[in-house]
C-alpha positions, 0 to 999 in steps of 0.5 A: 679415483685414487683419492677415493680409494678405488683400485685402478691398478689395471691401467698401469701399462697405459699410464706408464707410457706417459712417463716421458710426456712433455707436460710437467703436470702430466708427469707429476700425475704419472709419478704419483700413480707409479709410486702408488702401484709400483709394488703390485706391478714390479715388472711393469714398473721397471719399464720406466726406470730408463726414463727416470735415469734419463730425466736425471740429466734434464735441464730442469731442476724440478724434473731431475728432482722428481725423477730421483724422488720417484725412483727412490720411492719405488720399493722394489729391491732390484733397483737399489743399485740404480737408486744408489747411482742416481743418488751419487749423481744428484749429490754433485748437482748444482741445484740445492733442491736436487741435492735436498731430494738426494738426501731424502732418497738416502734413507729410502735406499737404505730400507731397500738394501741395508748392505749399502750402509757404508756407501751411504755413510760416505755420501752423508759425510760428503753432503755434510760439507754442503754450505746450503742452508736449503739442503743441510737439514735434509742431510742431518735427517738422513744422518739421524736415520742412517748413522746416529752414532757416528758423531765423529762426522760432526767434528769438522762441521760443528761450528758450521752447523751452529752458524747455519742454525738461523738460516735453516728451514724450520724442520731443519732447525729441529733436526739440527738442534736434536743432533747438536744436543746429543753431540754436546752431551758427549763432547763437553763437561756438564755446566748445569750444576755450576749455578744455583737457583738463588743466583738465578733469581738475583740475576733476574732481579737486576734486570728491569721488567719490560714489555712481553716481547722485549729482547732478553739480551737487551734486558740483561745487558742494558738494564743491569745495574752492575754489569761487572757482577754478571761478567764475574759470574760468567768468568766463574762458570767456565763453559766450553767456548764451543758449547757457549757458541751453540747456546748463543746461536740457538737463542734467536730461534726463540722468536720462531713461529714454529712451536716445535722449534721453540720446544727444541731450543727449550730442550737445549737450554734445559739439558745443556745451558747453565741454570742462570741461562734457563730463564730466557725460555720463559717468555717464548714458551708463554707465547705459545699458550695463545695457540690451539688447545692441542699445542697448549697441552703439549706446551704446558706438559713441558712447562710442568717438567721444567717448572718442577726442576727450575720454578724460577723460570715461570714465577713472574708469569703466574698470571698466564696460568690462571684458569679460564672458563673455556679451558678444557679439563686437561689444560685446567689440571695442568695449569693448577699443577703449575701454579702450585709449583711456581708459588713463591713468597712474592706471588703466593698472595695473588695465586691464593686469591685466584684459587679462592675464586675457583672454590666458588665455581659451580664446577665440583671438579674444579672446586676440589682441585682448587682446594687441593692446590691451596693445600699444596701451596701451604705445604710449599710455603710454610709462612702462608700455612696459617692463613691457608688453614683459616680459609680451609676451616671456613670451607669445611662448613660449606654446604657442598659435600665435595668441598667439605671433604677436600677441605678436611683432607687438606687440613689433615695433611697440613696439621701433620706438618704443623703439629702445634696448631693441631689442638685448636683446629681439631676442636673447631672441626669437632664442633661441626661434626654433627653437621658434616655428612660426608663420610670421607670428611668424618673419617678424617676427623675421627682419625685426627681426634684419635691421633691427638687424643692425648692432647684432647682428654675431654674432647676425645671421649665425647667424640667416641660417645657421639660416634657410638650412637651413630655407628650403625649408620656410618660408612665403612671408612668411618667405622674403621676410624671409630674402632681405631679411636676407641682402641687408642683411648683404651690403650691410653686410659687403660682400665681406669676409665670404665666409661671408655671401656664400656663404650669400646665394648659396645662398639666392638659388639656392634662391629662383630655383626657388621656386614662388611668383613673389613670392619669385622676383622678390625674389630677382632684385631683391636680386641685381641690387641687391647685385651691381650690379657683376656686371651689375646696375642701372647708368644709364650716361647719368647715371653712377648706380650703385646699388651705391653706395647699397645701404646707404642703400636697404636699411638706412635707418631705418623710421618707427615704425608708427602704431597705428590703432584699429579704430574710428578714424573715428567721431569725424568724424560727429555723435554719435547719428547712424547714420553714426557707428554704421556708420562711413560716410556714410549717405543723408540724413546732414547734418553740423552747420553750422560755427560762425560767425566773427562773433557774430550779433545776440543781440537777436533772441531778446530780443524774445520777452519781450514776445510771447505766444501766443494764448489758445488756445495757453496751455493747458499740459495735455493732455486734458480740454479738453471740459468745460463751462468750456472750451466756455464759454471758447470762446464768450467768446473768440469773442464777445470777438474773441479767436479764431484771430488774437487779441491777445497776453496781458499778463503772463508766459507762465503768466498765460494768458487761461484762468487769468485767466478762471477766477479771475474766475469764482471771485471772482464766485461767492464774492461772490454767495454772500456777498450771499445769506447777508447777505440771509438773516441780515437777513430772519430777525431776527424769529424767534429760532430761525431767526435763530440758525441763519441767523446761525451758518450765514452766519458759518461760510460767511463765515469760510471765504471772507473774513476781513472778511465773517466779522467782520461776520457774527459781529457780526450773529450776536451782536446777534441772539443777545442779542435772542433771549435777552431775548425768552425771559426775558420769556416765562418771566416772563409764564408765572410770573405 
């Protein structure tokens, strides 16, 4: 009924009565019900608190965990002290699962009562020493929510967290990487700017290209022709050892099945690692493009941000960004943007060939975007601009108006960057002016002719003549450019050419009565500017006559346009963030802290070598801690004073209290078995058959346990066998007599 959205709060008293049911399934349902309606029935919800407190001491770890989960989920501020006591009790639990639930309960308790923040921070500080990979992820999540700025608590745990990255669960890895990135940005100097893109390209060229899923480390180490060069590069790039340890610890996570984990590692390599190491994230990110289109969009958005800063990471994977017929529009646009970013001299031929195939598509949007991409590729790689101009010129005579418009616009942008090719290309465009009907394309041609009218003394007046004949039928954009073209020709020729002056006067008269006010304003402005001696702009106070500066105003050189990528701006956001995907700042977005200018003290992280977590936190397993051994260990630890505030264990972090106690237990049991077998073999020497059986059994057991004891057992067995044989011979001799 709850799942259907019905209000069943009237059954609250009856349901609460079953909170102490022996059935685990019934308890789960009761807990779900209480979490749903505890806020509406606060008084009745308090009746179940005593039951939850008793369940915190239950033998079953699932019941202990569920009790704390439900008690912390009841959003009643009155029970916040009780929740705090429950958290403190479960923090010292032997079960990692219960400690994990205790870490989840810390943010809930903070929401109920923010005044207990100091006590919760102390609990988090204690739980950071937990060596269980099952628990540490939840502890770090609570740390990020309660005290994200207390990075001093991470100092003694930094190296341990780096070692535990591989063994954490997927969401714990994401949380840990985010925390370690923020920590590293405040504790280490910036190593990113110490290498350049050419050095990275050279390092990549040394390695032999292997299969797609091959290991990156093996490619670099076993297939580099000169390993001494790479070692010298590492020596020159003096990266902090602790930061290098974090980068190496995060490298295996690139093989994770979780796409967010891979993005988190890519974030680490982009914002922490040197530039020469960033190529390692190329293959894993490409692998994610085989997922659903929602994941593809997120991954491609991050690849756009990475490729805008370091295009060499993906330049060899250009074929994975080719557009498919099944790709939606938002994925297609991102792929085209990436292709223009990663285009290099080695792959530009293949990329242009693919873009030319897109131009033949029946989808007009894809065609226009492909032409824009060709223009951007030609701008990025000047060596290919000439061939791109030839292809765009052919497209300018296409039957599709959209193709013609985009082609002419792309040609105009390229000619502004390559003024040496302007005359030939403009001549070719003017020959097909009568066949071009797209208003935007015609406007760009008129602008090109007017801008280069000094270099086209015969073509420019003829274009003005043809434009004057069709002026009344032109679009607004074309009329504005025709007026500008006439003004430039009059300013260039002056009053010497009566034909040009008459054509311009005709165009001005036509524009004077045009329906569009922009055209009328442009006509008045140009008439007053060009013919200033006939009553135009003249400043008598300063003695300035604009007619003397008409050429400088109209015929000045225009700067080449900067072709902006549609996805430009994503690189300013952190990799993997929502702000990067939306390309705008969202709520609660926090950029990474700036690198320090002075190296902080690195000795604060070396103290962790002598520190060790309490014994109950050295268990690296998940479930199964409710065994008889665990209970006996809990009793022994409590009797020996090794409880919640117990001392530090000796040895490495793997030599926990629990493992040592188990070894002692096995050794003592083996000693008892050996002593009992020795006694059995000695007492059975009077009887021949029993001594033989007992000695043989004891020798077999002693051979399996210890070599020394087996040798002693063999000697005793041999002596007993010899004595029994002598007795049998005497008995047979007496029978014969």
